[in-house]
mmCIF file of the N, C-alpha and C atoms, coordinates in Angstrom:
data_MODEL
# 
_entry.id   MODEL 
# 
loop_
_atom_site.group_PDB 
_atom_site.id 
_atom_site.type_symbol 
_atom_site.label_atom_id 
_atom_site.label_alt_id 
_atom_site.label_comp_id 
_atom_site.label_asym_id 
_atom_site.label_entity_id 
_atom_site.label_seq_id 
_atom_site.pdbx_PDB_ins_code 
_atom_site.Cartn_x 
_atom_site.Cartn_y 
_atom_site.Cartn_z 
_atom_site.occupancy 
_atom_site.B_iso_or_equiv 
_atom_site.pdbx_formal_charge 
_atom_site.auth_seq_id 
_atom_site.auth_comp_id 
_atom_site.auth_asym_id 
_atom_site.auth_atom_id 
_atom_site.pdbx_PDB_model_num 
ATOM 1   N N  . MET A 1 1  ? 55.501 -76.642  4.723   1.00 0.00 ? 1  MET A N  1 
ATOM 2   C CA . MET A 1 1  ? 54.105 -76.060  4.318   1.00 0.00 ? 1  MET A CA 1 
ATOM 3   C C  . MET A 1 1  ? 54.115 -77.008  3.098   1.00 0.00 ? 1  MET A C  1 
ATOM 4   N N  . PRO A 1 2  ? 52.388 -76.801  3.428   1.00 0.00 ? 2  PRO A N  1 
ATOM 5   C CA . PRO A 1 2  ? 51.651 -77.765  2.547   1.00 0.00 ? 2  PRO A CA 1 
ATOM 6   C C  . PRO A 1 2  ? 51.512 -77.375  1.224   1.00 0.00 ? 2  PRO A C  1 
ATOM 7   N N  . THR A 1 3  ? 51.932 -78.187  0.181   1.00 0.00 ? 3  THR A N  1 
ATOM 8   C CA . THR A 1 3  ? 51.479 -77.523  -1.194  1.00 0.00 ? 3  THR A CA 1 
ATOM 9   C C  . THR A 1 3  ? 49.994 -77.848  -1.691  1.00 0.00 ? 3  THR A C  1 
ATOM 10  N N  . LYS A 1 4  ? 49.539 -77.034  -2.813  1.00 0.00 ? 4  LYS A N  1 
ATOM 11  C CA . LYS A 1 4  ? 48.176 -77.233  -3.035  1.00 0.00 ? 4  LYS A CA 1 
ATOM 12  C C  . LYS A 1 4  ? 48.519 -77.806  -4.317  1.00 0.00 ? 4  LYS A C  1 
ATOM 13  N N  . HIS A 1 5  ? 47.278 -78.915  -4.485  1.00 0.00 ? 5  HIS A N  1 
ATOM 14  C CA . HIS A 1 5  ? 47.473 -79.836  -5.560  1.00 0.00 ? 5  HIS A CA 1 
ATOM 15  C C  . HIS A 1 5  ? 45.727 -79.891  -6.222  1.00 0.00 ? 5  HIS A C  1 
ATOM 16  N N  . ARG A 1 6  ? 46.062 -79.902  -7.262  1.00 0.00 ? 6  ARG A N  1 
ATOM 17  C CA . ARG A 1 6  ? 44.743 -79.320  -8.372  1.00 0.00 ? 6  ARG A CA 1 
ATOM 18  C C  . ARG A 1 6  ? 43.850 -80.665  -8.131  1.00 0.00 ? 6  ARG A C  1 
ATOM 19  N N  . PRO A 1 7  ? 42.475 -80.905  -8.275  1.00 0.00 ? 7  PRO A N  1 
ATOM 20  C CA . PRO A 1 7  ? 42.281 -82.346  -8.355  1.00 0.00 ? 7  PRO A CA 1 
ATOM 21  C C  . PRO A 1 7  ? 42.019 -83.156  -9.602  1.00 0.00 ? 7  PRO A C  1 
ATOM 22  N N  . ALA A 1 8  ? 42.385 -84.426  -9.546  1.00 0.00 ? 8  ALA A N  1 
ATOM 23  C CA . ALA A 1 8  ? 42.459 -84.895  -10.538 1.00 0.00 ? 8  ALA A CA 1 
ATOM 24  C C  . ALA A 1 8  ? 41.025 -84.986  -11.535 1.00 0.00 ? 8  ALA A C  1 
ATOM 25  N N  . ARG A 1 9  ? 41.682 -84.538  -13.060 1.00 0.00 ? 9  ARG A N  1 
ATOM 26  C CA . ARG A 1 9  ? 40.169 -84.438  -13.900 1.00 0.00 ? 9  ARG A CA 1 
ATOM 27  C C  . ARG A 1 9  ? 40.285 -85.803  -14.205 1.00 0.00 ? 9  ARG A C  1 
ATOM 28  N N  . HIS A 1 10 ? 39.130 -86.128  -14.208 1.00 0.00 ? 10 HIS A N  1 
ATOM 29  C CA . HIS A 1 10 ? 38.692 -87.494  -14.406 1.00 0.00 ? 10 HIS A CA 1 
ATOM 30  C C  . HIS A 1 10 ? 38.168 -88.007  -16.362 1.00 0.00 ? 10 HIS A C  1 
ATOM 31  N N  . GLN A 1 11 ? 38.735 -88.639  -16.334 1.00 0.00 ? 11 GLN A N  1 
ATOM 32  C CA . GLN A 1 11 ? 38.479 -89.083  -18.114 1.00 0.00 ? 11 GLN A CA 1 
ATOM 33  C C  . GLN A 1 11 ? 37.034 -89.099  -18.239 1.00 0.00 ? 11 GLN A C  1 
ATOM 34  N N  . PRO A 1 12 ? 36.249 -88.429  -19.085 1.00 0.00 ? 12 PRO A N  1 
ATOM 35  C CA . PRO A 1 12 ? 35.103 -88.730  -19.388 1.00 0.00 ? 12 PRO A CA 1 
ATOM 36  C C  . PRO A 1 12 ? 34.775 -90.339  -19.949 1.00 0.00 ? 12 PRO A C  1 
ATOM 37  N N  . PHE A 1 13 ? 33.291 -90.645  -19.176 1.00 0.00 ? 13 PHE A N  1 
ATOM 38  C CA . PHE A 1 13 ? 32.959 -92.132  -19.991 1.00 0.00 ? 13 PHE A CA 1 
ATOM 39  C C  . PHE A 1 13 ? 32.803 -92.157  -21.074 1.00 0.00 ? 13 PHE A C  1 
ATOM 40  N N  . LEU A 1 14 ? 32.684 -91.128  -22.194 1.00 0.00 ? 14 LEU A N  1 
ATOM 41  C CA . LEU A 1 14 ? 32.225 -91.393  -23.531 1.00 0.00 ? 14 LEU A CA 1 
ATOM 42  C C  . LEU A 1 14 ? 32.430 -90.044  -23.899 1.00 0.00 ? 14 LEU A C  1 
ATOM 43  N N  . ASP A 1 15 ? 33.637 -90.003  -24.739 1.00 0.00 ? 15 ASP A N  1 
ATOM 44  C CA . ASP A 1 15 ? 33.841 -89.225  -25.874 1.00 0.00 ? 15 ASP A CA 1 
ATOM 45  C C  . ASP A 1 15 ? 33.710 -89.156  -27.001 1.00 0.00 ? 15 ASP A C  1 
ATOM 46  N N  . LEU A 1 16 ? 32.253 -88.418  -28.064 1.00 0.00 ? 16 LEU A N  1 
ATOM 47  C CA . LEU A 1 16 ? 32.491 -89.262  -29.268 1.00 0.00 ? 16 LEU A CA 1 
ATOM 48  C C  . LEU A 1 16 ? 32.494 -87.798  -29.840 1.00 0.00 ? 16 LEU A C  1 
ATOM 49  N N  . ARG A 1 17 ? 33.134 -88.310  -31.319 1.00 0.00 ? 17 ARG A N  1 
ATOM 50  C CA . ARG A 1 17 ? 33.477 -87.164  -31.978 1.00 0.00 ? 17 ARG A CA 1 
ATOM 51  C C  . ARG A 1 17 ? 33.226 -87.536  -33.194 1.00 0.00 ? 17 ARG A C  1 
ATOM 52  N N  . VAL A 1 18 ? 31.709 -86.895  -33.911 1.00 0.00 ? 18 VAL A N  1 
ATOM 53  C CA . VAL A 1 18 ? 32.261 -86.986  -35.452 1.00 0.00 ? 18 VAL A CA 1 
ATOM 54  C C  . VAL A 1 18 ? 31.662 -85.975  -36.327 1.00 0.00 ? 18 VAL A C  1 
ATOM 55  N N  . GLY A 1 19 ? 32.666 -85.641  -37.146 1.00 0.00 ? 19 GLY A N  1 
ATOM 56  C CA . GLY A 1 19 ? 32.721 -84.526  -38.041 1.00 0.00 ? 19 GLY A CA 1 
ATOM 57  C C  . GLY A 1 19 ? 32.523 -83.256  -36.995 1.00 0.00 ? 19 GLY A C  1 
ATOM 58  N N  . GLY A 1 20 ? 31.710 -82.162  -36.954 1.00 0.00 ? 20 GLY A N  1 
ATOM 59  C CA . GLY A 1 20 ? 31.956 -81.203  -36.384 1.00 0.00 ? 20 GLY A CA 1 
ATOM 60  C C  . GLY A 1 20 ? 30.866 -81.236  -35.120 1.00 0.00 ? 20 GLY A C  1 
ATOM 61  N N  . LEU A 1 21 ? 30.429 -82.567  -34.819 1.00 0.00 ? 21 LEU A N  1 
ATOM 62  C CA . LEU A 1 21 ? 29.696 -82.690  -33.329 1.00 0.00 ? 21 LEU A CA 1 
ATOM 63  C C  . LEU A 1 21 ? 30.336 -83.556  -32.748 1.00 0.00 ? 21 LEU A C  1 
ATOM 64  N N  . ARG A 1 22 ? 30.479 -83.539  -31.231 1.00 0.00 ? 22 ARG A N  1 
ATOM 65  C CA . ARG A 1 22 ? 30.841 -83.495  -30.283 1.00 0.00 ? 22 ARG A CA 1 
ATOM 66  C C  . ARG A 1 22 ? 30.263 -83.849  -28.728 1.00 0.00 ? 22 ARG A C  1 
ATOM 67  N N  . LEU A 1 23 ? 30.121 -85.260  -28.518 1.00 0.00 ? 23 LEU A N  1 
ATOM 68  C CA . LEU A 1 23 ? 29.297 -85.569  -27.436 1.00 0.00 ? 23 LEU A CA 1 
ATOM 69  C C  . LEU A 1 23 ? 30.237 -86.128  -26.543 1.00 0.00 ? 23 LEU A C  1 
ATOM 70  N N  . THR A 1 24 ? 30.345 -85.627  -25.337 1.00 0.00 ? 24 THR A N  1 
ATOM 71  C CA . THR A 1 24 ? 31.002 -86.309  -24.017 1.00 0.00 ? 24 THR A CA 1 
ATOM 72  C C  . THR A 1 24 ? 29.912 -86.241  -22.791 1.00 0.00 ? 24 THR A C  1 
ATOM 73  N N  . ILE A 1 25 ? 29.901 -87.589  -22.309 1.00 0.00 ? 25 ILE A N  1 
ATOM 74  C CA . ILE A 1 25 ? 29.070 -88.390  -21.456 1.00 0.00 ? 25 ILE A CA 1 
ATOM 75  C C  . ILE A 1 25 ? 29.839 -88.338  -20.087 1.00 0.00 ? 25 ILE A C  1 
ATOM 76  N N  . GLN A 1 26 ? 30.147 -87.322  -18.807 1.00 0.00 ? 26 GLN A N  1 
ATOM 77  C CA . GLN A 1 26 ? 30.526 -87.131  -18.244 1.00 0.00 ? 26 GLN A CA 1 
ATOM 78  C C  . GLN A 1 26 ? 30.559 -88.591  -17.007 1.00 0.00 ? 26 GLN A C  1 
ATOM 79  N N  . ARG A 1 27 ? 29.458 -89.100  -16.810 1.00 0.00 ? 27 ARG A N  1 
ATOM 80  C CA . ARG A 1 27 ? 29.209 -90.193  -15.937 1.00 0.00 ? 27 ARG A CA 1 
ATOM 81  C C  . ARG A 1 27 ? 28.168 -91.145  -16.656 1.00 0.00 ? 27 ARG A C  1 
ATOM 82  N N  . ILE A 1 28 ? 27.428 -92.194  -16.173 1.00 0.00 ? 28 ILE A N  1 
ATOM 83  C CA . ILE A 1 28 ? 26.656 -92.547  -16.270 1.00 0.00 ? 28 ILE A CA 1 
ATOM 84  C C  . ILE A 1 28 ? 25.563 -92.737  -15.797 1.00 0.00 ? 28 ILE A C  1 
ATOM 85  N N  . PRO A 1 29 ? 24.433 -92.084  -16.288 1.00 0.00 ? 29 PRO A N  1 
ATOM 86  C CA . PRO A 1 29 ? 22.999 -91.836  -16.333 1.00 0.00 ? 29 PRO A CA 1 
ATOM 87  C C  . PRO A 1 29 ? 22.359 -93.111  -15.774 1.00 0.00 ? 29 PRO A C  1 
ATOM 88  N N  . TYR A 1 30 ? 22.428 -93.727  -14.291 1.00 0.00 ? 30 TYR A N  1 
ATOM 89  C CA . TYR A 1 30 ? 22.155 -94.771  -14.242 1.00 0.00 ? 30 TYR A CA 1 
ATOM 90  C C  . TYR A 1 30 ? 20.218 -95.053  -14.040 1.00 0.00 ? 30 TYR A C  1 
ATOM 91  N N  . PRO A 1 31 ? 19.676 -93.869  -13.697 1.00 0.00 ? 31 PRO A N  1 
ATOM 92  C CA . PRO A 1 31 ? 17.962 -93.735  -13.300 1.00 0.00 ? 31 PRO A CA 1 
ATOM 93  C C  . PRO A 1 31 ? 17.738 -94.137  -15.616 1.00 0.00 ? 31 PRO A C  1 
ATOM 94  N N  . LEU A 1 32 ? 18.370 -93.209  -15.768 1.00 0.00 ? 32 LEU A N  1 
ATOM 95  C CA . LEU A 1 32 ? 17.637 -93.139  -17.441 1.00 0.00 ? 32 LEU A CA 1 
ATOM 96  C C  . LEU A 1 32 ? 18.215 -94.483  -18.047 1.00 0.00 ? 32 LEU A C  1 
ATOM 97  N N  . LEU A 1 33 ? 19.099 -94.876  -17.966 1.00 0.00 ? 33 LEU A N  1 
ATOM 98  C CA . LEU A 1 33 ? 19.524 -96.241  -18.364 1.00 0.00 ? 33 LEU A CA 1 
ATOM 99  C C  . LEU A 1 33 ? 18.556 -97.370  -17.544 1.00 0.00 ? 33 LEU A C  1 
ATOM 100 N N  . ALA A 1 34 ? 18.145 -97.468  -16.612 1.00 0.00 ? 34 ALA A N  1 
ATOM 101 C CA . ALA A 1 34 ? 17.337 -98.314  -15.942 1.00 0.00 ? 34 ALA A CA 1 
ATOM 102 C C  . ALA A 1 34 ? 16.276 -98.368  -16.516 1.00 0.00 ? 34 ALA A C  1 
ATOM 103 N N  . LEU A 1 35 ? 15.658 -96.952  -16.809 1.00 0.00 ? 35 LEU A N  1 
ATOM 104 C CA . LEU A 1 35 ? 14.309 -96.700  -17.529 1.00 0.00 ? 35 LEU A CA 1 
ATOM 105 C C  . LEU A 1 35 ? 14.100 -97.081  -19.048 1.00 0.00 ? 35 LEU A C  1 
ATOM 106 N N  . ALA A 1 36 ? 15.226 -96.833  -19.690 1.00 0.00 ? 36 ALA A N  1 
ATOM 107 C CA . ALA A 1 36 ? 15.305 -97.244  -20.949 1.00 0.00 ? 36 ALA A CA 1 
ATOM 108 C C  . ALA A 1 36 ? 15.680 -98.571  -21.470 1.00 0.00 ? 36 ALA A C  1 
ATOM 109 N N  . THR A 1 37 ? 16.245 -99.313  -20.053 1.00 0.00 ? 37 THR A N  1 
ATOM 110 C CA . THR A 1 37 ? 16.301 -101.032 -20.304 1.00 0.00 ? 37 THR A CA 1 
ATOM 111 C C  . THR A 1 37 ? 14.763 -101.649 -20.233 1.00 0.00 ? 37 THR A C  1 
ATOM 112 N N  . GLY A 1 38 ? 14.112 -100.708 -19.127 1.00 0.00 ? 38 GLY A N  1 
ATOM 113 C CA . GLY A 1 38 ? 12.541 -101.305 -18.439 1.00 0.00 ? 38 GLY A CA 1 
ATOM 114 C C  . GLY A 1 38 ? 11.998 -101.399 -19.769 1.00 0.00 ? 38 GLY A C  1 
ATOM 115 N N  . ILE A 1 39 ? 11.789 -100.422 -20.449 1.00 0.00 ? 39 ILE A N  1 
ATOM 116 C CA . ILE A 1 39 ? 11.015 -100.099 -21.740 1.00 0.00 ? 39 ILE A CA 1 
ATOM 117 C C  . ILE A 1 39 ? 11.295 -101.074 -22.904 1.00 0.00 ? 39 ILE A C  1 
ATOM 118 N N  . ALA A 1 40 ? 12.597 -101.043 -23.218 1.00 0.00 ? 40 ALA A N  1 
ATOM 119 C CA . ALA A 1 40 ? 13.381 -102.117 -23.905 1.00 0.00 ? 40 ALA A CA 1 
ATOM 120 C C  . ALA A 1 40 ? 12.378 -103.215 -23.968 1.00 0.00 ? 40 ALA A C  1 
ATOM 121 N N  . GLY A 1 41 ? 12.790 -103.910 -22.783 1.00 0.00 ? 41 GLY A N  1 
ATOM 122 C CA . GLY A 1 41 ? 12.651 -105.171 -22.396 1.00 0.00 ? 41 GLY A CA 1 
ATOM 123 C C  . GLY A 1 41 ? 10.960 -105.635 -22.506 1.00 0.00 ? 41 GLY A C  1 
ATOM 124 N N  . SER A 1 42 ? 9.907  -104.367 -21.914 1.00 0.00 ? 42 SER A N  1 
ATOM 125 C CA . SER A 1 42 ? 8.618  -104.405 -22.160 1.00 0.00 ? 42 SER A CA 1 
ATOM 126 C C  . SER A 1 42 ? 8.058  -104.893 -23.248 1.00 0.00 ? 42 SER A C  1 
ATOM 127 N N  . LEU A 1 43 ? 8.441  -103.949 -24.288 1.00 0.00 ? 43 LEU A N  1 
ATOM 128 C CA . LEU A 1 43 ? 8.456  -104.051 -25.644 1.00 0.00 ? 43 LEU A CA 1 
ATOM 129 C C  . LEU A 1 43 ? 8.860  -104.971 -26.447 1.00 0.00 ? 43 LEU A C  1 
ATOM 130 N N  . GLY A 1 44 ? 10.435 -105.776 -26.057 1.00 0.00 ? 44 GLY A N  1 
ATOM 131 C CA . GLY A 1 44 ? 10.419 -106.652 -26.852 1.00 0.00 ? 44 GLY A CA 1 
ATOM 132 C C  . GLY A 1 44 ? 10.223 -107.782 -26.527 1.00 0.00 ? 44 GLY A C  1 
ATOM 133 N N  . SER A 1 45 ? 9.526  -108.152 -25.244 1.00 0.00 ? 45 SER A N  1 
ATOM 134 C CA . SER A 1 45 ? 8.484  -109.265 -25.046 1.00 0.00 ? 45 SER A CA 1 
ATOM 135 C C  . SER A 1 45 ? 7.295  -108.932 -25.433 1.00 0.00 ? 45 SER A C  1 
ATOM 136 N N  . THR A 1 46 ? 6.668  -108.186 -25.520 1.00 0.00 ? 46 THR A N  1 
ATOM 137 C CA . THR A 1 46 ? 5.537  -107.877 -26.318 1.00 0.00 ? 46 THR A CA 1 
ATOM 138 C C  . THR A 1 46 ? 5.398  -107.890 -28.275 1.00 0.00 ? 46 THR A C  1 
ATOM 139 N N  . VAL A 1 47 ? 6.246  -107.931 -28.181 1.00 0.00 ? 47 VAL A N  1 
ATOM 140 C CA . VAL A 1 47 ? 6.698  -108.204 -29.753 1.00 0.00 ? 47 VAL A CA 1 
ATOM 141 C C  . VAL A 1 47 ? 7.165  -109.536 -29.501 1.00 0.00 ? 47 VAL A C  1 
ATOM 142 N N  . TRP A 1 48 ? 7.954  -110.261 -29.124 1.00 0.00 ? 48 TRP A N  1 
ATOM 143 C CA . TRP A 1 48 ? 8.234  -111.434 -29.190 1.00 0.00 ? 48 TRP A CA 1 
ATOM 144 C C  . TRP A 1 48 ? 6.682  -112.383 -28.859 1.00 0.00 ? 48 TRP A C  1 
ATOM 145 N N  . LEU A 1 49 ? 6.326  -112.275 -27.827 1.00 0.00 ? 49 LEU A N  1 
ATOM 146 C CA . LEU A 1 49 ? 4.718  -112.727 -27.332 1.00 0.00 ? 49 LEU A CA 1 
ATOM 147 C C  . LEU A 1 49 ? 3.475  -112.842 -28.072 1.00 0.00 ? 49 LEU A C  1 
ATOM 148 N N  . GLY A 1 50 ? 3.878  -111.648 -28.807 1.00 0.00 ? 50 GLY A N  1 
ATOM 149 C CA . GLY A 1 50 ? 2.773  -111.256 -29.707 1.00 0.00 ? 50 GLY A CA 1 
ATOM 150 C C  . GLY A 1 50 ? 2.313  -111.882 -30.758 1.00 0.00 ? 50 GLY A C  1 
ATOM 151 N N  . ARG A 1 51 ? 3.594  -112.589 -30.959 1.00 0.00 ? 51 ARG A N  1 
ATOM 152 C CA . ARG A 1 51 ? 3.563  -113.509 -32.460 1.00 0.00 ? 51 ARG A CA 1 
ATOM 153 C C  . ARG A 1 51 ? 2.266  -114.219 -32.575 1.00 0.00 ? 51 ARG A C  1 
# 
C-alpha cells in the first residue's frame, strides 16, 4: 500500500523580521526585478552622463 507523503515545504527566499514587522518573500519576482534594474540603470546613466 503506498504511503502518502506531504509535499516538502520550500524555505522562503527571504524572511525578514524587524520588531513586530515580518516580511516573507516566497519566490523572486523576476519581472519586477528586471523592471527595477532597468529603471535604476537608466536613471543612473542619466545622472552620470548629465554632469
